[in-house]
ROKE-622799 format. One line per 4 residues: number of its first residue (from 1); their letters; for each residue x negated, y, z negated of C-alpha. Coordinates in Angstrom, 3 decimals. Layout:
N
NUM = A = X,Y,Z | ... $
This chain:
365
1 = MNPS = -21.380,13.773,10.974 | -18.340,11.936,9.723 | -15.884,14.825,9.052 | -14.625,13.065,5.902 $
5 = KKLR = -18.137,12.960,4.440 | -19.518,15.876,2.454 | -22.709,17.611,3.589 | -25.425,16.772,1.075 $
9 = VAII = -27.638,19.820,0.537 | -30.909,20.333,-1.330 | -32.038,23.770,-2.508 | -35.732,24.576,-2.049 $
13 = GTSN = -36.741,27.293,-4.485 | -35.592,28.532,-7.875 | -35.504,32.272,-7.133 | -32.800,34.628,-8.311 $
17 = FAEV = -31.286,34.518,-4.825 | -31.008,30.740,-5.031 | -28.912,31.297,-8.152 | -26.708,34.148,-6.908 $
21 = CHIP = -26.331,33.148,-3.252 | -27.516,29.728,-2.053 | -26.143,27.549,-4.832 | -22.728,29.215,-5.391 $
25 = GILS = -22.316,29.753,-1.650 | -22.839,26.076,-0.808 | -20.640,24.999,-3.714 | -17.842,27.287,-2.457 $
29 = HPNA = -17.433,25.029,0.588 | -15.004,22.149,-0.018 | -17.011,19.790,2.208 | -20.462,20.327,0.713 $
33 = EISA = -22.317,19.279,-2.406 | -25.762,20.026,-3.805 | -27.694,16.821,-4.366 | -31.069,18.157,-5.506 $
37 = IYGR = -33.203,21.209,-6.189 | -36.944,21.663,-5.687 | -39.223,24.073,-7.522 | -42.976,24.313,-8.034 $
41 = DAEK = -42.167,24.691,-11.726 | -40.431,21.402,-12.574 | -38.983,22.711,-15.843 | -37.447,25.750,-14.163 $
45 = AKSL = -35.952,23.477,-11.494 | -34.479,21.221,-14.186 | -33.027,24.211,-16.038 | -31.329,25.558,-12.905 $
49 = AAKF = -30.065,22.081,-12.023 | -28.519,21.720,-15.476 | -26.828,25.125,-15.202 | -25.031,24.159,-11.986 $
53 = GIPY = -24.589,20.438,-12.568 | -27.056,19.449,-9.845 | -27.955,15.789,-10.410 | -31.651,15.838,-9.457 $
57 = ATDD = -34.581,18.265,-9.821 | -38.120,17.738,-8.573 | -41.456,19.412,-7.839 | -42.218,16.916,-5.042 $
61 = LEAL = -41.253,18.649,-1.794 | -42.291,15.832,0.540 | -40.225,13.255,-1.350 | -37.193,15.542,-1.445 $
65 = CADP = -37.332,16.172,2.325 | -37.841,12.454,3.052 | -34.786,11.447,0.996 | -32.234,9.849,3.394 $
69 = NIDA = -29.429,10.908,1.044 | -30.020,14.598,1.857 | -28.642,16.057,5.096 | -29.733,19.701,4.874 $
73 = VTIA = -31.896,22.098,2.906 | -31.747,25.795,2.149 | -35.017,27.655,1.524 | -34.942,30.372,-1.156 $
77 = SANS = -38.642,30.579,-1.914 | -41.355,33.231,-1.529 | -42.082,34.382,2.026 | -45.484,32.686,2.166 $
81 = AHAN = -43.860,29.264,1.624 | -41.163,29.443,4.327 | -43.111,28.042,7.275 | -44.558,24.993,5.530 $
85 = QAII = -41.312,24.099,3.780 | -39.145,24.499,6.884 | -41.473,22.482,9.108 | -41.660,19.642,6.577 $
89 = ALSH = -37.859,19.559,6.261 | -37.335,19.647,10.028 | -39.898,16.872,10.549 | -37.752,14.693,8.274 $
93 = GKHV = -34.597,15.434,10.287 | -32.945,17.916,7.928 | -30.852,20.907,8.941 | -32.563,24.063,7.630 $
97 = FCEK = -31.275,27.407,6.376 | -34.161,29.799,5.631 | -34.311,33.116,3.837 | -35.557,36.167,5.699 $
101 = PLAM = -38.121,37.144,6.809 | -38.495,33.895,8.708 | -42.270,33.829,8.226 | -45.383,35.831,7.364 $
105 = NDGE = -46.441,36.481,10.970 | -45.659,35.725,14.620 | -47.691,32.516,14.682 | -45.793,30.974,11.772 $
109 = ADAM = -42.456,32.076,13.213 | -43.332,30.541,16.597 | -44.283,27.252,14.935 | -41.034,27.179,12.957 $
113 = LKAA = -38.914,27.815,16.045 | -40.738,25.124,17.987 | -40.258,22.606,15.150 | -36.572,23.527,14.938 $
117 = ILSG = -35.983,23.059,18.673 | -37.863,19.751,18.746 | -35.879,18.455,15.759 | -32.501,19.058,17.397 $
121 = KIHQ = -31.175,20.127,13.983 | -29.270,23.222,12.899 | -31.569,26.128,12.020 | -30.298,29.384,10.544 $
125 = VAFT = -31.700,32.537,8.932 | -30.177,34.565,6.094 | -29.238,37.788,7.872 | -26.400,38.689,5.517 $
129 = FRYN = -25.223,41.959,7.106 | -23.831,40.033,10.103 | -21.046,38.679,7.860 | -19.590,42.011,6.731 $
133 = YGIR = -16.106,42.586,8.119 | -17.029,46.162,9.051 | -20.070,45.110,11.068 | -18.115,42.418,12.888 $
137 = ELKR = -15.341,44.852,13.803 | -17.895,47.522,14.795 | -19.525,45.042,17.168 | -16.146,44.122,18.669 $
141 = RIAA = -15.115,47.749,19.159 | -18.399,48.671,20.827 | -18.012,45.772,23.255 | -14.436,46.921,23.951 $
145 = GDIG = -15.671,50.412,24.859 | -14.067,52.287,21.954 | -16.899,54.835,21.744 | -17.894,54.851,25.412 $
149 = TPFH = -21.542,54.148,26.188 | -23.707,53.920,23.022 | -26.848,56.036,23.219 | -28.129,56.348,19.631 $
153 = TRIQ = -28.111,54.537,16.284 | -29.238,55.568,12.822 | -29.607,53.993,9.419 | -30.722,55.625,6.168 $
157 = YDRW = -31.046,53.392,3.134 | -33.060,54.799,0.229 | -33.212,54.786,-3.556 | -35.486,55.623,-6.514 $
161 = DGLA = -35.910,52.023,-7.759 | -39.645,51.783,-7.072 | -40.494,54.778,-9.288 | -37.866,54.373,-12.021 $
165 = STSR = -39.068,53.889,-15.595 | -37.415,50.453,-15.575 | -39.200,49.336,-12.391 | -41.194,46.097,-12.684 $
169 = ASWR = -43.513,44.285,-10.297 | -42.872,40.838,-8.797 | -44.212,38.544,-6.096 | -42.657,40.898,-3.535 $
173 = DRRE = -45.343,43.455,-4.416 | -48.234,41.096,-3.591 | -49.230,41.179,0.079 | -50.592,37.621,-0.001 $
177 = VAGA = -47.230,36.186,-1.042 | -44.712,38.660,0.401 | -46.538,39.758,3.563 | -44.948,43.213,3.354 $
181 = GLLF = -42.564,45.143,1.127 | -39.423,46.877,2.354 | -40.410,46.125,5.960 | -39.972,42.386,5.436 $
185 = DLGS = -37.310,42.561,2.729 | -34.850,45.015,4.311 | -36.442,45.916,7.632 | -36.014,42.355,8.883 $
189 = HLFD = -32.245,42.753,8.352 | -32.190,46.060,10.201 | -34.118,44.892,13.248 | -31.763,41.919,13.414 $
193 = IHRH = -28.568,43.942,13.090 | -29.719,46.307,15.855 | -30.373,43.357,18.160 | -27.211,41.480,17.132 $
197 = VLGP = -24.885,44.443,17.681 | -26.575,46.283,20.553 | -28.693,43.791,22.481 | -32.355,42.814,22.931 $
201 = LDSV = -35.124,45.077,21.638 | -37.796,46.511,23.918 | -40.285,48.595,21.923 | -40.902,50.305,18.595 $
205 = IGYT = -42.885,53.101,16.997 | -43.183,54.092,13.349 | -45.049,53.722,10.100 | -44.948,52.365,6.559 $
209 = HTVP = -46.182,54.014,3.370 | -47.079,52.777,-0.109 | -47.194,55.026,-3.188 | -50.356,54.066,-5.162 $
213 = RMLA = -49.370,52.857,-8.650 | -49.562,50.067,-11.203 | -46.508,48.355,-12.659 | -45.971,45.715,-15.327 $
217 = HKDS = -45.035,42.299,-13.938 | -41.426,41.393,-14.725 | -42.382,38.036,-16.286 | -45.925,38.338,-17.676 $
221 = GELM = -45.940,42.052,-18.472 | -49.430,42.271,-16.966 | -50.174,45.456,-15.048 | -50.637,44.874,-11.325 $
225 = EIET = -51.237,47.073,-8.311 | -48.332,47.578,-5.916 | -49.689,46.377,-2.564 | -46.629,46.340,-0.318 $
229 = DDIV = -44.822,49.176,1.473 | -42.316,51.502,-0.224 | -41.205,53.463,2.878 | -40.496,52.316,6.438 $
233 = NVWI = -39.664,54.837,9.177 | -38.886,53.357,12.604 | -37.747,54.336,16.086 | -36.436,51.510,18.277 $
237 = QHQN = -35.759,51.277,21.996 | -33.469,48.559,23.338 | -33.878,46.927,26.723 | -30.709,48.717,27.877 $
241 = GLRG = -32.327,52.103,27.129 | -30.419,52.830,23.902 | -32.602,54.284,21.149 | -32.185,54.247,17.399 $
245 = QFFI = -33.858,55.131,14.122 | -33.946,53.759,10.595 | -35.487,55.062,7.400 | -35.639,52.881,4.293 $
249 = SRVT = -37.300,53.674,0.988 | -37.496,52.641,-2.644 | -39.281,55.857,-3.725 | -36.959,58.680,-2.580 $
253 = PPFA = -33.595,60.030,-3.801 | -30.565,58.313,-2.249 | -29.282,60.021,0.879 | -25.941,58.271,0.434 $
257 = ELGY = -24.332,55.866,-2.015 | -25.422,52.896,0.067 | -26.853,52.039,3.450 | -24.822,52.044,6.634 $
261 = LEVI = -25.220,51.634,10.379 | -24.051,54.451,12.645 | -23.653,53.869,16.377 | -23.066,57.009,18.434 $
265 = GSEG = -21.577,56.835,21.919 | -20.422,59.183,24.665 | -16.860,59.204,23.288 | -17.353,58.901,19.528 $
269 = ALKA = -19.150,57.118,16.721 | -18.653,54.180,14.362 | -20.158,53.678,10.906 | -20.200,50.378,8.982 $
273 = ALSR = -21.512,49.517,5.518 | -24.659,47.419,5.139 | -24.233,45.371,1.981 | -23.725,41.890,0.611 $
277 = GGVD = -20.002,42.531,0.950 | -19.348,44.362,-2.304 | -18.797,47.528,-0.275 | -17.455,46.831,3.204 $
281 = FLKA = -15.948,49.505,5.449 | -15.740,50.793,9.009 | -15.240,54.449,9.880 | -14.830,56.383,13.117 $
285 = SKPD = -15.589,59.935,14.215 | -14.731,61.706,17.491 | -16.220,64.864,19.020 | -12.895,66.695,18.650 $
289 = SPEW = -12.158,65.319,15.158 | -15.564,64.863,13.479 | -14.285,63.890,10.029 | -14.957,60.192,9.327 $
293 = INLP = -11.692,58.201,9.320 | -11.374,54.737,7.765 | -10.435,51.998,10.213 | -8.395,48.921,9.190 $
297 = LPPE = -10.178,45.757,8.102 | -8.852,42.506,6.580 | -7.764,42.832,2.910 | -10.747,40.684,1.879 $
301 = ASDG = -13.091,43.523,2.873 | -11.874,45.482,-0.163 | -12.102,42.696,-2.731 | -15.242,44.194,-4.323 $
305 = KTHA = -16.979,40.812,-4.182 | -20.221,39.937,-2.420 | -18.169,37.978,0.100 | -20.818,38.149,2.847 $
309 = LDMM = -23.059,35.832,0.822 | -20.510,33.030,0.465 | -19.398,33.437,4.098 | -23.001,33.075,5.232 $
313 = MRGF = -23.619,29.907,3.235 | -20.287,28.376,4.238 | -21.174,29.194,7.825 | -24.314,27.074,7.505 $
317 = VDSC = -22.272,24.145,6.160 | -19.761,24.524,8.982 | -22.577,24.547,11.548 | -24.123,21.378,10.128 $
321 = LAGK = -20.779,19.559,10.033 | -19.908,20.654,13.591 | -23.399,20.097,14.992 | -23.490,23.610,16.466 $
325 = INLE = -23.646,27.170,15.185 | -21.174,29.997,15.596 | -23.050,32.262,18.029 | -20.662,35.137,17.273 $
329 = VDAT = -22.154,35.610,13.818 | -24.774,33.041,12.728 | -28.495,33.778,13.136 | -30.873,31.064,14.383 $
333 = FEDG = -34.652,30.773,14.065 | -34.779,32.494,17.463 | -33.132,35.519,15.866 | -35.591,35.251,12.985 $
337 = CAAQ = -38.458,35.257,15.492 | -37.064,38.330,17.226 | -37.073,40.258,13.951 | -40.565,38.955,13.126 $
341 = FAMS = -41.940,40.070,16.491 | -40.374,43.519,16.036 | -41.952,43.922,12.593 | -45.346,42.882,13.958 $
345 = ALMK = -45.004,45.418,16.772 | -44.217,48.120,14.195 | -47.350,47.261,12.201 | -49.356,47.472,15.418 $
349 = SQTS = -47.743,50.837,16.188 | -48.791,52.167,12.805 | -52.421,51.674,13.844 | -52.148,52.679,17.504 $
353 = MRWE = -49.765,55.625,16.807 | -47.836,54.873,20.006 | -44.840,52.882,21.245 | -45.559,49.136,21.191 $
357 = NIPS = -43.710,46.518,23.205 | -41.871,43.809,21.305 | -42.957,40.437,22.760 | -40.465,38.171,24.473 $
361 = FRQL = -40.109,34.550,23.451 | -42.521,31.980,24.773 | -40.954,29.080,26.659 | -40.863,26.230,24.149 $
365 = T = -40.650,22.614,25.327 $
């Protein structure tokens, strides 16, 4: 692209995350503008467009993707819509940024990756944790050998939200639309961060659990059954032999104030926050001095803002303008596929009650 020309972006979806992440994140880049927004509900799309000064709102996805005045799209819609929307946008030559999970199943994810490769366009997935300063420094220190040879990882990320008196149901609780609950919503992040920091995944074993209950829908107030998982407990093995574990839940008391990734090695351990950036730290522990000690990060890590969100969206703009992604931090559809395949292997493990291999990528031409 002409470096003096702004990237013209369209937002697909009118979800809360479009409002708190995609739109403000794109607008925070000096060389990007939002030209249009799509929503199945035309009035909701118009309302969101008016709030942010977006000049055009539509419920016609095909027309939006065919518009030659749009360079890129971001997808902030329900999980069940990702594959169709991304493939349409890619077929019209648009760069695509897609929310996680990439798709509803391996077949959809495969099709999206193939369409992305054939298009020659930028394709990225919203794996926010990669952009935390603590995670980036943890990854660098592990590569530098600061904790010796890593042999174990652990993550615990739980809360009471799913059983609180204020809890309400949404599309994320419907299997047909969401595909899964915490497994897809947070588990996709955790499989990705394991692979991003510590290398390719080999196999997985574990289970999910749903607490039977009815909740009022957040919009209609109608009671609906909760269909998607509340608990995910996973053991992972990497191709290099390292093993790890994560437990995530929305129906148990918090183990800690927030989630974090611990990586334990032969000479010590590192622990980094998993957040949107509002809490961002890195700590170290050694066998002879086990107390966790804070390690230095850039001042921005302590700004209390959800800086990882804006950094992620600006990263997509930068990739589109440069014609290539930053492989040190950005996640492609290939990374999205890797997380999808791992989640599918976990679901298979839940039935077989044994370790299941995580498939490698097919050769796409």
